[in-house]
N, C-alpha and C positions, 0 to 999 in steps of 0.2 A: 510551642508546637507539642502536640500529644503524640502518643505512639501510633504506629501505622495501623490503618484499618485494612482488612482483607489480606493479611499477610499470607504468603505462600512458602514460608521458609522451609517447611518440611516437604515440599513437593506436592502438598494436598490442595486440590481445587476447592476453594470455598464456594458455597452457593452464591450466585450473583446477588440474590435477594437478601443476603445477610449484611451487605453494606449499608451504612446509615443513609438516610434520605438527605438529599441536598436542598429540600424545600427551605426557603428562607430568603433573607436579604443579605447579599454578600457585598460587604463594604471595603473601603480603603484599598481598592484595586487600581493598578496603573495599566491603562489600555495600550495596545499596539494598534494605532489608529486605523490602518488599512484592514485590520482583521476584525474590526468591530462595526456594527450598524446601530448606532444609538437612536433612542426615541426622542431625545432632546439634544440640542447643540452641546458639544462637549469642549469647553474651553481648554486650551492647550495647558498642560501641567496640572489640571484639576483631577482629583481622585474620582474614580468612577464606582458604579454599583451595578450589580446584576441581581435581579429578582427571579427566583425559581419557585414555581408552585405547580403541583401536580407533575413534577419531573420535567417540566418544560420552562424555558426562559419566557417570563412575562413582561419584563421591562429592563431596559438597558440605558444608562445614561449618568449624568453627574449625581453623585450621591446626595448632594444638597437638595435635589429635585425629585427624590423618590415619592411617588404618589402615596397619599395618606391611606389609600385602600389596603396597602401592604403593611401597615404599622404593627399589626398583631403577629406577623410571621417571626419565627426565630432569627437571630442575627448571627452571622458569620463575619469575623474580622479577618480581612485578607492581609493586614499588617504591611501594606504597601508593596505587595508582590506584583510582579509583572503578570498580566492575565492574557492568555492566548486561547483561541479555540483548541479543542481536543485535536491532537495530531492524527493524521491519516497516512497509513502505510499502504500505498496504492499499487504495489507490485510485489508480491512474495510467492514463494513456493514452499510454504512453511511445512507441509505434511509429506514426509518421505521417510524411508528407512535408510539405515546406514549413514556413512560419511565418506568423503573423498579426499582425505588429507594426503594420500599418496599421489594423487593427481597435482595437487599444489606442489609437492616436492618435484614431480616430473617437469612441471612448468618452470620451476626454478633452475632445473638443470638444462633447460633450453627447449623443451618441447612446446610446440604451439597447440592452441586450442584445437585445431583440426587433427593434428597428430595424435593427441590424446584420445580423441573420438574414434580415430582409425584404429587405434591399438586396443579397442574394446572398452575404453573408459568413457568418461563423459556421462551424458544423460543415461545411456543404457545401463551403466553399472548401478545407478540409483534405481533404475526400473527392476533390476534383479532384487535388490534389497527390499524394495517397497512391496513387490509381489509376494516376498517371503514373509512379510510381517502381517499380523492380524490387525483388524480395525482397532482393537483396544491397544495393541503395542504401538500403533502409529499415533493414537491419541496421547499416550504416555510420553512418546518421544517429542510430540509437538507441544504439549502443554507447557514445559519450562521455557521453551523458545517464545512462545506467545507471552507468557508472563514477563519476560525480560523487556519485551516492547511495551506492554501495558504499563509496567513500572515507570517508564520514561514518558508517559503521557499519551500513548496511542489510544484513540477511542473508535477508530474504524480501520479495518484491514482487508485487503484482498488476499485470498488464498487460491491458488491455482492448483489444478490436478496436473497430469502430464508425465508422472512417473509410474503409472500403471500400464498405459498403452494397450489395455484390453478392458472390455466392459466391465467385468467384476472388480478389477483393481482400480479403475477410474472411479467407479461408483464408491469404493471403499474410501478413497481419498477425500472425495467430496462429502461423503457422510460424516467424516472426521472433522472436516472444516465446519459443517453445520453444528456438530456437538460442541466444538470449542467456543463458537459464538454463544451458544446457550449456556455453557457451564461457566464462562467467564464474564458474561454480561457485556459483551462487546459486539458492535456491529461488524459482521463478516460478510463480505461479497464473495461468492464462489465463482471461479472462472474455469470452464472447461477448456483444457489445453491438450486434448487428445492428439492434435497434430503438433506434437513437441519433437518427436524423433521417430524413426522407423523402428518398430519393435523387432526383436531378434529373429522372430519366426518368419518376418517378411523380408529381412535384409538379404540381399543377394539373389532374391527370386525374380525372374523376368516379370516385369510389371507389378513388382511387389509395392512400390510406392503409391501407384494408382489404386491398386486393390485395397491397401490399407486406408487411403483417403476415402475411398468408397465406403469402407466399413465405418469410419469416423462420422461421415455424413448421413449414411442411410440407417445405421443401426445404433451406434453408440450415443450420438447427440440426441436423436429423438427419445431414446429410452431414458436418459439422464434427465432431460428437460421434463418429461412426463412425470418424473418423480420429484420435481421441484428442486432439483440439486443444481441448477445452472442459472446464474445471474448474468453471465457474458461468456463469450467465446473468443478464444485466442489462438493464434498459429505462430509457429517459429518459421518465419520466412527467410531462408538463407540457403547458400549453396550446400551446406552439409545437413540441410533439413528439408523444407518443402518449398516447391516452385511457386511462382506467381499464379499459374493456372490452378494448381492444387489449393493454394490459399483462397483464390476467389471461389472455388468449389465449396469450400468450407463456409466462407462468407454467405454464399447463396442459401446453403442449408440453414445457417443461423437466421437469415432474414426471413425464410418461410415460416420460422417458428417464433418470430417476433423478438429475438434475442439480440442485444447490442454486441458489437464486435470490438476487439482491440487487436494490436499486432506487436510481436517481437520483430522490429523492423530496423534494417540498415545498421546492424551491429558489427558485422564483419566486412560487408561489402554493400554497394548501392544496388540493390535489387529492384527498386521502384516500389517497394512495398507500402510506403507511407502514402504514396499517391493513390495506389489501390484501395488501401484502408479508408482514406479520406472519402473516396467515392461511395463508400458503404456507410458513411457517417460515423466512423469509428470514434469511440470514446477517447482512445489514446493511442499513440505510437510510442514504443518504448525501446530504449537503448539510443538509437538514431545517431550514432557517431558519424555514419557515412551519408546522412541525410542530404539530399540535394536541394537546390534552389526550388526546383519544380515540386518537390515533396513539401517543402515549407509553404508555398503558395497554396497547394491543395489542402494542407492541414489548416491553414488560416481561414480559408473559405468554408470548410466543413466545421469549424469550431473544435477540431480534434486537439487534445492535449498532448504536449511533448513530455514524456517521462524521462527524466534523467536518472541514470543508475551508476553513480560514481563508485559504488563498492565493486561492481564487476570490472569497471575500467581499471581500478586500482589493482584488483587481484590478478587480472590478466595482464598487467603491465602494459596496457595499451598506451598508444602515443597519439592517436588520431582523435582529436578533441571533437565533441558535437559542435555544431555551428551555432554557438550561443548568441553571438552578436547578431547574426541573421535572424535567428528566432526572436530575439529581443526587438529588433527593428521592425519585423513583420507584425509584432503584436501577438505572437503565439504563446498561449499560457505554458509555463514550464513547471512541472511537478518534480519532486524529489523522492525517491524511495530507497528502501534497503536492497530490493531484489534478493531477499534472503533465500539462498539456495545452497545445496551442499558442495557444488562444484566450482562456482565462479564468484560467489558473494556470500560467504558465510558470516554476514553481519547481522547483529542483533542490536544495533543502536541507530535509530533514526537521527538522533542529534549528531552522531559521528558523520553520517551521510550529509548533514547540513554543512558540517565543516569542510568536507571533501568537495561538496558542490561549490563552496565559496573558494577554496584554495586551488582545486584542480581545474574547475570549469569556469571560474571567475564570476560566479553569481554575486550579487550584492546580497547583504544580510536581509533586507526586505524581500528581495526575490526568493531567497532560500526559504524564508519563514512562510511566504505565501505558497512555496512549493510543497510544504508538508502539511498545509491546512487547506486553504481555499482552492487551489489548483488541483491538489491531490484528491479532494472530495469530488470536484468535477470530473476527474479521470475515472471515477467509479460511478458516476451518475448519481452522486450523494450530494449535489450542491444545494439542494433544498433543505437538507437536514444537518449537514456537517460543514466544517471548514470555515465558519463565521459565527461569532457571537452576536446574536440577534434575536428579538422578540419572535415568539411564535414557533421557535425550534426546540427539539429536545435539548436538554441541558447536557452539553459536552464542552468542558473548558478545563484549563489547567492553570494553576497559580504557581509561579516560579520564584523562589526566594533569591533573586538576583538583582543587581543594581540597575542593569539596562538590558534591553532585549538582545543586543548584539552578543551578550554573554552565551546565549544558547547556541551561537555558531562559533564562539571563541575557544571554549574549554575543550580539551581533548580528554575523553574518559571520565569526566566528572558526571555523577548521577545526582542531579539536584534533588533534595527532599521535597518534591512537589506535592501539591494537593490536587488530585485529579477528580473531576466531577464527570462521570461517564454513565450515560443513560439515566441521569437524574439521581445518581447515588455517589457517595463520597468513597474514593479510594486513595491510597497513599497516606500521607500524614493529614491529621485532622487540623483544621485551623483553630 
């Protein structure tokens, strides 16, 4: 293996275009069967090949059957590496100011999530820090967080707003998210989460929650959508956040603009948010520790993805498990994500979340790997471009120098020296 390409050791963001082209014939790969769609039958145990041309995958299958038309392309020797699609982190709050280690200490001392929020902590404390930070400052803070995820094979990521809670500051977060995607050469899906918490200027005011919901629907969302900053709309539907009626109002505003929705649902209690989200064809319902049988049935019928967030479950020391067996039995696709945020999941390793999903939530290794590739892509509406190694798609894949795919869920804290092909360019170590 050669030295790393696109290194960011000094905190400097390299131009995305400076990474080497991945165009060529990638040989000696070991596929993860469920995550590959081959152009020719793939005998069990046979080494595979991926052909990249023009930044896109042109052929996938047994390396002994590579079409002669690709004979002149450069060769890359995968050296027997496990090959998976590029990873997808489908639920993050990556752009924010400050940090909330003090709240972590409060919870360790016995305070509940709701008690922290009522004491002036929680989301509102991040709102203060985010409002005080400039766009450039937020970019500088978020860049190393993103780099940590990219170094582990992430090729697509969702970044939510929700720490501004005013038009100028929500815009600032979403602009930074777009800048990150351009600077790092990674697919970024932006989600407007204006209905994340009640901003301090509305708290305690008669009708404040409804007034703020009106502002989100009538002013903030239309303005940000018109600026091309919104790929999806999310709401935190919970007792300490927004009601079902307010959530539906936001969903209706998104529908008028043709923007897909998703939901922070059933994290602390069963509000019936998942069933509501499913009625609006939600891409995903996330957290879902308290998801009901009715919610599962509605999600299955709507094709809504269940996004599991073990980092928040772990950090909050929750004991109420998501209904994994019922989701599995119903055939609801389950994604896994970091939920990176400063309050309840300061996680910057998607592979660690895979381990947690297996150990805490009892996912199998194939379920967990599909959860950070195929199903995570679907949770972002990216199922046609990400989450599967297949012909006709942009080249997003990762070569892992491990003995078997289960090692991706097995090791704790290991950072495999992987080769990452992202947007048709080579990052990480060169083969």
